[in-house]
N, C-alpha and C positions, 0 to 999 in steps of 0.2 A: 413376634413372627420374624424369621430370618429374611433377609433381602431376597433369597432364592425362592422362598415359598410364594405360592400364588393364592390369593384369596378365592374362596369358592364362589360359584355363581349361586346367589341366594334364591333366585327365582328365574326360570326360563320357560317361556311359553311358545310353542310352535304354532298353535292354532286354537281359537276359542272353542272349537268343536272336538278337540282331542282331550285326552285325560290331563286336566290342569293340575293334578296332584303329582304328575310324574316328575321326579327329581332330575336335574341335569346330570349328565354323565361327565361333564367337564369340571369336576371338583377335585380337591386335594384331600387324600386320606379317606377315612371312613366317617360318615356322618353319624353323630351320636344319637341315641334313642330319643332324647328330648327334642332334638332338632327335627327328626323324622315325624314326631307327633305334631309339631307345629306345622310342618309342610302339609300333613293330612288335613289339619284344620283349615289351612289356607285353601286347599282343594275344595273342601265342602262349601266354603263361603264363595269361592270363585264360580263354581258351577251354578249356585243359586243366583249369583250376580249376573252371569251371562244370560241365564234364562229370563231374568227381569229385564236386562238390557235389550234382549231381542224383541220385546214387546214395545220398546220405545224407539229404537233406531233400526235402520235397515239391517238385514242379516249380515251383509258383507261388512258392516261396521261394528259388529258385536265386540270386536277386540277393544273398542273404546271403553267397555265396561271394566277393563283391567284397572282403570283408575279408582275403582271402588272395590278392589280385590282384598277385602278383609284387611284394611290398612293397619289396624292395631296389631294383627298377627304378623303381617309383613314387616312392620317396624320392629317388632320383637326379635325376629330373625336377624334383621340387618344390624340391630344394635349389638348382637352377639357375634357379629362377624369379626374376623381379625382386624387389627388396626393396620393401616397402610404405613409404608415407610418410603414415601416417594423420594425423599432426598438421598436415600441409599440405593434406590432402584436404578437399574439400567433403563434405557429407552424401551428395550424389549420387554422387561418386566412390567414397566408402567403401562404399556399397551395392553398386555394380557390382563393386568389387574383392572384397568378401566373397563375393558370389554366384559370380563367375567362378573363384575359387580353390577353394572348398569344395564346390560343388554336384556331385553325382554323377549323379543322374537324378531327374526328376519328384518333387521334394520331399525326396529323400534327400541327405544331406550327409556328408562325411568329417569325422572329429573333429579330426585334426591333420595338418599338413604336415611336421612335423619327424620324426614317427614314425607313419606312417599306420596307423590302427587300424580301418579299415572304417567302418561306419555310425556317425554321430555318436551320442553318448549322449543320453538323454532330457533331461538338464540342458542340453546344448548346443543341442538342438533347441528347447527352450523359449526360450533366449536369442535364437535366430534368429526365432522366432515373435513375441517381444516387439519385436524390432527392426523386423520387417515391419509389425506393427500400428502402430507409431509412424510409420513411413515413410508408411503410408496416411493417417494422421491429418494429417501434415505436407504431404500432397499433393505429394510429391516425384516428379518425372518423370525417369525414366531409361529406357535401352533394356532394362532388366530390368522386366518387367511385374509390378508389386508385388502386385496383387490375385490374379492367377493363381498367382504364386509362393507367396503366403501360403496359398492354398487347397490347393496341393499339399503344402506343409509340414505343414499341419493334418491332411491325410489321412495323411501319412507317420507322424506321431507316434502316430496311433491304431493303427498296426501294432505298436507297442511294448506294447500292452495284453495282459496275460496273466492267466489264471485258474488256472494250475498253480503249485505243487502243490495238490491238493484239500485242503479244510479250512481254507484261508487266504483272506483277502480278495483279490479281484482288484484289479489296478492296473497302472500303467505300470511296466514293467521298465526298469532303468537302461540295458541294452543289448539287442540283438536276438540271442537265443540259439536261437530256433526250437525250443524244447523240449528242447534238449541241455543237461542239467544244471539244478540249482536256480538260479533267477534271483536277481540282486540287485534288490531292490525297495525303493527309498528313499522314506520318507514325504515328505521335502521335495520331491523330484522331482515327486511326485504333486500336492502342494499348489501348486507353481508352475504346473503345467499346469491345475489347477482354476481358478486365477485367470485364466488366459488364456481358458479355456472360459466362465467367467462373463462376461468382457468380450464374448466373441462372442455370448453369449445376449442381452446388452443391445442389441447392434447388430442381430441377426438374428431373435431370438425362437426360436432353434433348440431344440427339445425334446431332441434328441440330445445337445446340449452340456450341458443341465441334467441329463440322466440321468447323464452321465459325472461331473459335479461331485458329484452325490449319492452315486455309487459311491465317489468319492474320500473324501468325508466319512465314509462307512461305514468305509473303510480306516483313516482317521485315528483315529476314535473307538475302533476295535478295538485300536489299538496303544498306548493310554494305560495307564500303570502306576498303581499305587495312589496315587502322589503327584500324579496329574492330568495329567502330561506324557507325550507320546508319545515312543516311541523313534525314533532316526534311521533305522533300517532295520527293515523288517517282520521280526518275530521268528519266522522259520521254525524248524523243529526243530533244524536244524544251525547256526543263527545264534548267534554268541558275542558280537557287538557290542551293548552295552547303552547306548551313548551317548544322551543326551537333549539335543538341540541347540535353540538359539534358533530357527533357521529351520525346524525340523521341528515347531515348536509355534506361535510367534507368527504365522507365515505362514498358519495355519489360521483365525485369529480374524476377519479381514475377510471371508473367504468364508463362514464360519459365520453371521456377522451378515447378510451379503448374502442368503444363502439364506433366512434367517428373514424378513427384510424383504420379500422377494419371494414369501413364502408357500410356499416349498419345504422349510422346516424348522420343527420345533416348538420349544417352550420349552427342550427338552433341548439344542438348539444354542446358545442363549444361555447356559445354565448351563455348558456345556462351555467356551465362549469365556471366561467369567469365571474359571473354575477354571484354565484355561491361563494367563490373564493373571496370576493370583495366583502361579502357579509361576514365571513369568518373573522375579519379584522376587528369587528365590534367586540369580539371575545378575546382579543390580544391583551395580555397583561403587560403594561409598559415597564413594570419592575423586573420581571423575570424573562420577558420576551417569549413566554409560552402562552398557551391558549386555555382559557377557562372552559367549563363544561357546557353551559347553556344559558339561554335567556328564558326565564321562567314565565309562566302564564301571566303573572302580575307585572311583568316588565323588568323585574330585578334580575341581576346576573348571578348565577351560581358560580362562585369563584373557585370551585374545586378544580385542580389540575391533575388530570389522569394521564397515564402513560399512553393509552390507546388513542386519546384525542390528539396528542402530538404526532403519533404515528400516521394518522389520517391526513394531517397537514403536510407531513414530509412526503407521503405518497402523492398528495395533490400537487405539490410543487414539482415533483419529478414528472408527473403526467403532463402538467401544463407547460413544462419546458419543451416538450415536443411541438407545441403550438407556437410559442413565443419565447425563445431562449433569452431575448433581451430583457423582457419584463420578468421572466421567471428563470433566472440563471441557476444552474445546479448548485452554485456556491450558497444560495439562499437556503436550500434544503440541507446542505451540510452544516451550515451555521445553526439552524434550528435543531438538528440532530445533536450537535455538540452541546448546545445549551440544555437540551432535555437530559442528555446523559449526565451532565454535570449536576443538574438540579436533583434528579432522582437518586443519583449515587451519593450525594453529600447530605441530602435531607431524609434519607431512609424512605424514599417514596415508592419503593417496590413492595410487592406482597399480595397483589391481586393477579393471580396467575393468568386468568383468562384475558386480562388487559395487557399484562407484561409480555405475554407470548406474542401478541399482535405487534407490540412495540419493537421487540427484538427482530421480528421478521422484517419490519420496515427499515430499521437502521442497517440490518445485514444486507438487504438488497441495495441500499444506497452505498454502503461501503464497497460492495463488489463493483458497482457501476463506476464509482469514482476512484477506486483503488487508493483511497486516502489512508496512509499508514497510521496516522494519529487516531483517526476514527476507528480503525480496526482494533487498535490497542484498547481504546475506551470501551468498545463493545465487548471484548473479552473480559474486561474488568466488570462490566455490567452483568455479564452472564453469571459470574461467580456470585455476585450480590443477589441477583434474582433467584438463583437456586437456593441460596442460604436462607431466604425468607419465604419461599413458596410454601403453601399449606402442606404439611406432612401427611395429614389424613383428611383429604377433601370429602365433604359429605354430599356434594352434588356433581352432576355430570360435567357441567361447564368448567368447574375448578379442576376436576380430575383430568379432563381433556387438556386444559391449560397447563397443568403440571407436566403431563406427558409430552405436550408439544415443546415445552421448554427443554426437557431432556433430549428430545430429538434434535432440536436446533443446536444445542451445545455439542452434540455428537457429530455435526456436519463439518467436513473440511471446508476451507475457504472457497474452493473451486465450486462448491454447490450453493454458496450464499446467494448468488444471483437468481436461483430458481425458487427461493422460498416465498 
């Protein structure tokens, strides 16, 4: 497939009560007869599935049954879809390809095309929201309407919000279970969405967004153990995972400080942020000066060093600098960024787009804030490396959104780096 071509939308549903066999009009070329037959088969299975689902879940939630939408037939269609060429795409082409391939209906997306799993996870939805937010910043024009698409995805993520089971903090569930069984509720999923909601508040002044962020901070604070660190997963009565991860802790620090600086949190937010920062140093590798991934349930340290873990520590240092510039000098964040850029560039540590994009955003913001010429040069070098190893044909939404976000970031002039 040429870089100019756009992959077709393999399945697009506007409502569970409408004709589920209707093919999307946003495709390229004429669909062959074999593909039309498969679509008809999907429609038959989908109608039966929706009818079955309506007897199990409330009518308004029958869209949940898309997750059982004749998965073998859907997988057959998707496996015959054209291969992506993300490294050759422009940011505009990548946005359209991501939307056309993964979008199901009005803000809802499918998680993967190699093994369809129904609605995208909250983590994947966040990746998409982050991508769309940057696409709007970059003023990218495509036949995909960025603002309306972003608004729909923002509304969709709020349907993941859950308050069950009782006695536990409400928050975003990892997937849409519609009350069927105990949910998986990850602390870091919630913290990522909180960051997005905080950005939305800065742009729109939405009190609803601030209310959600405050609820998420309540969830985060409730999941902290005696050592000051939060668990990776909300500790429901049946939960046995006690991992404490970098991204379920450091990711909270910038938002805690943001909320405090905007008058939506008291001194306890600052205290919590500083305590969490102190805990992160238990994950500091004395050899590289970078941060390991987590303390596992058994007390052992997972010594994997991820790009996005370093990003969260860089952002934390920048945030804490606003509170105590002597303890948290900006030079400390710059030194960490340089160590990370050197480490990943020399050891081939890039290649997970959804993590690398977050890392690039962090160091770009820092470089703009400090106007450090050496750091800027290192980031441009990293951009080339990241693009050269990013997945060419991603099979899930998070990777596709990460690929696209990288292309958007690379396209931005330095004057926009402070906004990413």
